[in-house]
N, C-alpha and C positions, 0 to 999 in steps of 0.2 A: 766464488767462497759466498761471497753476499748472494747465488743462487741457492750454495748448499744451507745456509747459515736460513734462506727464507725456507725450504722445503723440509727439514727438521725442526721451522719453529711451531708453537702449540695453535689453536684456531683463534684462540685470543690475541696475541703477537698478530698473527697475518691482520685480523680487523683491527688491530691499533691501527699497523701501516698500513690498510687500505684508508682509514677514517685518515692518517694527516696527510695519505696522498688527497685524499678526496681536498681537504681540508686548506693546502697547499695551492692547489686546481684553483680553490673560490677566492682564495689570498690575490693571486695569480689574474682572476678577472676580475677584481674591485678594482685592480690599478689598471687595465686595459677599462676599465669602464670611467676613470677619471681623466683617463689621457683622451680618449674618444670626447669627452665634454666638455674639456678644455682646450680642446683644436680650436686657431682662429679662424680657418676657412669655414664656419659651421652654417652658413643661409645656400651653398652652393649642392648642387645633389650628387656629386662627385662626392664631396665627403660622410655622406652616409656609411656607415657600417653596414655590413652584414651577419655578424654575429651579435646578437642579443648579450649585453654579458650582464647584466641586471639578471637575464633569467639564469646565466648559469653562473653567477654568484650563491643565487639562495638555492635552487639545488644542488650547490655541491655543497656549501656551507651544510644545508638542512641533513642532509645524507652522511656527511662525514664527521657530524656533533652529535649526532645520534649512531655510526658504528662506534664515536673514541666512547661515550659512556656506556654501551655495549661489553667494549671490554673495559673498561675500568675496573668493576670489582675486582675483578681473575687476573688481570696487571699488579694489582694493589694486593692483594692476600695471594698471590703463586707462591709464595716464600711456607 
């Protein structure tokens, strides 16, 4: 059901969906970065994470915001 709705969606709807997906990933990266910064064992070598959450947040927020901004006029004035 969802796949058929996505198949027959317009390009603006697809761009809006992808923008929302990127913003969701950015929010998840923000939460993960805050969890890593509040960890108790910060000084030990094994507590260092390998994912650059700040970079993931910034990249996904910029891409998601841009995609949502591109799809906004068509989504608002499509009627």
